[in-house]
C-alpha positions in Angstrom: -7.2 128.8 3.0 -6.1 129.4 -0.6 -7.8 128.1 -4.1 -7.7 128.3 -7.5 -10.3 130.5 -9.0 -10.5 128.3 -11.8 -9.1 124.6 -13.6 -5.2 126.2 -13.9 -4.6 122.7 -16.1 -7.8 123.4 -18.6 -6.6 127.2 -19.0 -3.0 126.1 -19.7 -4.0 123.5 -22.1 -6.3 126.3 -23.6 -3.5 128.3 -24.0 -1.8 125.9 -25.6 0.3 124.2 -23.0 -0.6 120.4 -22.5 1.1 118.7 -19.8 3.5 116.8 -22.3 4.5 120.2 -23.6 4.9 121.5 -20.0 7.1 118.6 -19.4 9.3 118.5 -21.9 9.9 121.7 -22.3 10.9 122.1 -18.6 7.9 124.9 -17.6 6.8 123.0 -15.0 7.6 119.9 -13.0 5.9 116.7 -12.2 4.7 117.9 -9.1 3.5 120.8 -9.7 1.5 119.4 -12.6 0.1 116.5 -10.0 -0.5 119.5 -7.5 -2.8 121.3 -10.2 -4.5 117.9 -11.2 -5.4 117.4 -7.2 -6.5 121.0 -6.9 -3.7 121.3 -4.1 -1.2 124.7 -4.1 1.5 125.1 -6.0 5.0 126.6 -4.8 5.9 130.5 -5.4 8.2 129.2 -8.6 5.3 127.3 -10.4 2.8 129.8 -9.8 5.5 132.3 -11.2 5.7 129.9 -14.1 2.0 129.9 -14.4 1.3 133.7 -14.3 3.8 134.0 -17.1 2.4 131.2 -19.1 -1.4 132.9 -18.7 0.0 136.1 -18.8 -1.9 136.5 -15.7 -0.9 138.2 -11.9 -1.2 135.9 -9.0 -4.6 137.3 -7.8 -6.2 136.5 -10.9 -5.7 132.9 -10.7 -5.7 132.3 -6.7 -7.9 133.5 -3.9 -8.6 133.2 -0.2 -11.4 131.9 1.6 -12.4 131.4 5.2 -12.7 127.8 6.1 
């Protein structure tokens, strides 16, 4: 199962990207923001955007754990 290593929305906020800005500048879609709130995995397009905004690799953001 893939899980986030940290609170992604909080990390985006700390980097200056609050949810209003993410929506207004169309950096992330509403579904992706909602998935992050619910700690669900986002799609690859959203993950790509998150990596770009946070200047991180996917492995810095998500990890695999056995169920």
